[in-house]
C-alpha positions as CSV (number, residue, x, y, z in Angstrom):
1,X,9.8,-11.7,-6.4
2,X,10.3,-13.9,-3.4
3,X,9.4,-13.6,0.3
4,X,11.6,-15.7,2.6
5,X,10.4,-16.5,6.1
6,X,13.4,-18.3,7.5
7,X,11.4,-20.6,9.9
8,X,9.6,-22.0,6.8
9,X,11.1,-24.4,4.3
10,X,9.1,-23.0,1.3
11,X,9.4,-19.5,0.0
12,X,6.4,-17.4,-1.2
13,X,7.0,-16.8,-4.9
14,X,5.1,-13.9,-6.5
15,X,4.1,-14.4,-10.2
16,X,1.4,-13.1,-12.5
17,X,-0.2,-16.5,-12.6
18,X,-1.8,-16.7,-9.1
19,X,-2.4,-15.0,-5.8
20,X,-0.5,-16.2,-2.7
21,X,-2.1,-17.3,0.5
22,X,-0.2,-18.1,3.6
23,X,-2.5,-20.2,5.8
24,X,-1.1,-20.8,9.3
25,X,-2.9,-23.1,11.7
26,X,-0.7,-22.5,14.8
27,X,-1.8,-19.2,16.4
28,X,1.6,-18.4,17.9
29,X,3.4,-18.8,14.5
30,X,0.7,-16.7,12.9
31,X,1.1,-13.9,15.5
32,X,4.9,-14.0,15.2
33,X,4.7,-13.7,11.4
34,X,2.3,-10.8,11.5
35,X,4.2,-9.0,14.3
36,X,7.5,-9.5,12.5
37,X,6.1,-8.1,9.2
38,X,4.6,-5.1,11.1
39,X,8.0,-4.5,12.8
40,X,9.8,-4.7,9.4
41,X,7.3,-2.2,7.9
42,X,8.0,0.1,10.8
43,X,11.8,-0.3,10.3
44,X,12.3,-2.3,13.5
45,X,15.1,-4.9,12.9
46,X,14.8,-7.1,16.0
47,X,11.9,-9.3,15.0
48,X,10.8,-12.8,16.1
49,X,10.7,-14.1,12.6
50,X,13.4,-13.2,10.1
51,X,11.7,-12.2,6.9
52,X,13.3,-10.8,3.7
53,X,12.0,-10.1,0.2
54,X,14.1,-10.5,-2.9
55,X,13.4,-8.8,-6.2
56,X,15.7,-10.3,-9.0
57,X,18.0,-11.6,-6.2
58,X,18.3,-8.2,-4.7
59,X,16.9,-7.6,-1.2
60,X,14.4,-4.8,-1.0
61,X,13.4,-2.7,2.0
62,X,10.1,-4.0,3.4
63,X,9.4,-0.6,5.0
64,X,9.4,1.0,1.6
65,X,7.9,-1.7,-0.6
66,X,5.2,-3.4,1.5
67,X,1.8,-2.3,2.7
68,X,-0.1,-4.5,5.2
69,X,-3.7,-4.1,6.2
70,X,-5.0,-5.9,9.3
71,X,-8.3,-3.9,9.7
72,X,-9.9,-3.9,6.2
73,X,-12.8,-1.8,7.6
74,X,-10.6,1.2,8.2
75,X,-8.1,1.3,5.4
76,X,-6.3,4.7,5.5
77,X,-5.9,6.0,2.0
78,X,-4.1,9.0,3.3
79,X,-1.3,7.5,5.4
80,X,2.0,9.2,5.0
81,X,3.4,6.8,2.3
82,X,0.3,7.2,0.1
83,X,0.0,11.0,0.7
84,X,3.7,11.6,-0.2
85,X,3.4,9.5,-3.3
86,X,0.3,11.4,-4.4
87,X,1.9,14.8,-3.9
88,X,5.1,13.7,-5.6
89,X,3.1,12.5,-8.6
90,X,1.2,15.7,-9.0
91,X,4.3,17.8,-8.6
92,X,6.0,15.7,-11.3
93,X,3.2,16.4,-13.7
94,X,3.5,20.1,-13.2
95,X,7.3,20.1,-13.6
96,X,6.9,18.1,-16.9
97,X,4.4,20.7,-18.3
98,X,6.0,24.1,-18.5
99,X,2.8,26.0,-19.5
100,X,0.9,24.5,-16.6
101,X,3.6,25.4,-14.1
102,X,3.9,28.9,-15.5
103,X,0.2,29.4,-15.2
104,X,0.3,28.1,-11.6
105,X,3.0,30.7,-10.7
106,X,1.1,33.5,-12.5
107,X,-2.1,32.7,-10.5
108,X,-0.2,32.7,-7.2
109,X,1.4,36.0,-8.0
110,X,-2.0,37.5,-8.7
111,X,-3.3,36.2,-5.4
112,X,-0.2,37.5,-3.7
113,X,-0.8,41.0,-5.0
114,X,-4.4,40.8,-3.8
115,X,-3.2,40.0,-0.3
116,X,-0.4,42.6,-0.3
117,X,-3.2,45.3,-0.8
118,X,-4.6,44.2,2.5
119,X,-1.1,44.1,4.2
120,X,-0.7,47.8,3.2
121,X,-3.5,48.8,5.5
122,X,-1.5,47.7,8.6
123,X,1.0,50.1,10.2
124,X,3.8,47.5,10.3
125,X,5.6,45.2,8.0
126,X,5.3,41.5,7.2
127,X,7.6,38.7,6.1
128,X,6.1,36.3,3.6
129,X,7.1,33.8,0.9
130,X,7.4,35.2,-2.6
131,X,6.7,31.9,-4.2
132,X,5.1,28.6,-3.2
133,X,5.8,25.0,-4.2
134,X,3.2,22.7,-5.6
135,X,3.3,20.4,-2.6
136,X,2.9,23.4,-0.2
137,X,-0.2,24.4,-2.1
138,X,-1.6,20.9,-2.1
139,X,-1.2,20.8,1.7
140,X,-3.0,24.1,2.0
141,X,-5.8,22.6,-0.1
142,X,-5.9,19.7,2.3
143,X,-5.9,17.4,-0.8
144,X,-6.7,13.8,0.1
145,X,-7.8,10.7,-1.7
146,X,-11.5,10.2,-1.1
147,X,-12.5,6.9,0.6
148,X,-16.3,6.6,0.4
149,X,-16.7,3.7,2.7
150,X,-18.9,1.0,1.2
151,X,-18.3,-2.6,0.4
152,X,-14.9,-4.1,1.4
153,X,-14.4,-5.2,-2.2
154,X,-14.8,-1.7,-3.6
155,X,-12.4,-0.3,-1.0
156,X,-9.8,-3.0,-2.0
157,X,-10.4,-2.3,-5.7
158,X,-9.7,1.4,-5.0
159,X,-6.6,0.5,-3.0
160,X,-5.2,-1.6,-5.9
161,X,-5.8,1.3,-8.2
162,X,-3.9,3.7,-5.9
163,X,-1.0,1.3,-5.4
164,X,-0.7,0.6,-9.2
165,X,-1.0,4.2,-10.3
166,X,1.3,5.7,-7.7
167,X,3.7,2.8,-7.6
168,X,3.6,2.9,-3.8
169,X,4.4,-0.7,-3.0
170,X,5.5,-4.0,-4.6
171,X,3.4,-6.2,-2.3
172,X,0.0,-5.7,-0.6
173,X,-0.6,-7.9,2.4
174,X,-4.1,-8.5,3.9
175,X,-4.6,-10.3,7.2
176,X,-7.6,-12.6,7.6
177,X,-9.4,-11.1,4.6
178,X,-11.2,-14.4,4.1
179,X,-13.2,-13.8,7.3
180,X,-15.1,-11.0,5.7
181,X,-15.6,-12.0,2.0
182,X,-17.3,-14.8,0.2
183,X,-15.4,-16.8,-2.4
184,X,-16.9,-15.0,-5.4
185,X,-15.7,-11.6,-3.9
186,X,-12.2,-13.0,-3.4
187,X,-12.1,-14.2,-7.0
188,X,-13.0,-10.8,-8.3
189,X,-10.3,-9.2,-6.2
190,X,-7.8,-11.8,-7.4
191,X,-8.7,-11.1,-11.1
192,X,-8.4,-7.4,-10.6
193,X,-5.1,-7.5,-8.8
194,X,-3.7,-9.8,-11.5
195,X,-5.0,-7.5,-14.3
196,X,-3.3,-4.5,-12.6
197,X,-0.2,-6.6,-11.9
198,X,-0.3,-5.8,-8.2
199,X,1.2,-8.5,-6.0
200,X,-1.1,-9.6,-3.2
201,X,-0.5,-11.9,-0.2
202,X,-3.2,-13.1,2.1
203,X,-2.1,-14.3,5.5
204,X,-4.9,-16.4,7.1
205,X,-5.2,-18.4,10.3
206,X,-7.2,-21.6,10.7
207,X,-7.7,-25.0,9.2
208,X,-6.7,-26.1,5.7
209,X,-9.0,-25.0,2.9
210,X,-9.4,-25.9,-0.8
211,X,-7.7,-23.3,-3.0
212,X,-9.9,-21.0,-5.0
213,X,-9.3,-20.3,-8.7
214,X,-6.0,-18.5,-9.3
215,X,-4.9,-19.2,-5.8
216,X,-1.8,-20.8,-4.4
217,X,-1.8,-21.7,-0.7
218,X,1.2,-22.4,1.5
219,X,-0.5,-24.2,4.4
220,X,1.4,-24.7,7.7
221,X,-0.4,-27.2,10.0
222,X,-0.2,-27.5,13.8
223,X,2.9,-29.7,13.5
224,X,4.6,-27.1,11.3
225,X,4.4,-29.4,8.3
226,X,4.1,-27.4,5.0
227,X,1.7,-28.2,2.2
228,X,1.4,-26.4,-1.1
229,X,-2.0,-26.3,-2.8
230,X,-2.8,-24.9,-6.2
231,X,-5.8,-24.0,-8.3
232,X,-5.2,-22.4,-11.7
């Protein structure tokens, strides 16, 4: 998988061998890249930086296949994309298991009969649904993924699990994550993401830094010169 930022000479190539970091010294370029990615994710086509992502030479839709997190202290595990994927996954499980689905409908019918007894006490008639879908029931339950806020690393581990299990996105982008984590914490996140085969891109601002283990840095200096740094 390849990310092309057309103002840059080098592409960002995602592999299982390392984690990508885009380190941009110039604040204006950094801001333009972040804003353009955010616009693409929100399906806004007129962006300052032209950015595309290719998967086996086929362009994929950024709004469907990329999640970007700017505020790592308030990661929303129940944003629409994640919530929809969760409900679809649960519904699929029910549809694949006839006995489980049949039991669900039987329980609903019993509940319906119980409620109908109460309806009969009123001197007027009601309209109501005779059946209910799995997703409707999950919404009634208010089912959400629990996010017990703790360490940033634990939150990101959970996010990687969610993305991998629900197949929500092909790329996770974190903005200025290195401001909040020490090197050892970053290394653990890298190892876990590589183990789960989840593509991660860190976009950082500031001066050139030595790459960590399993890290590949595309560094853009203040003159817009590009330097690639590896550490396997």
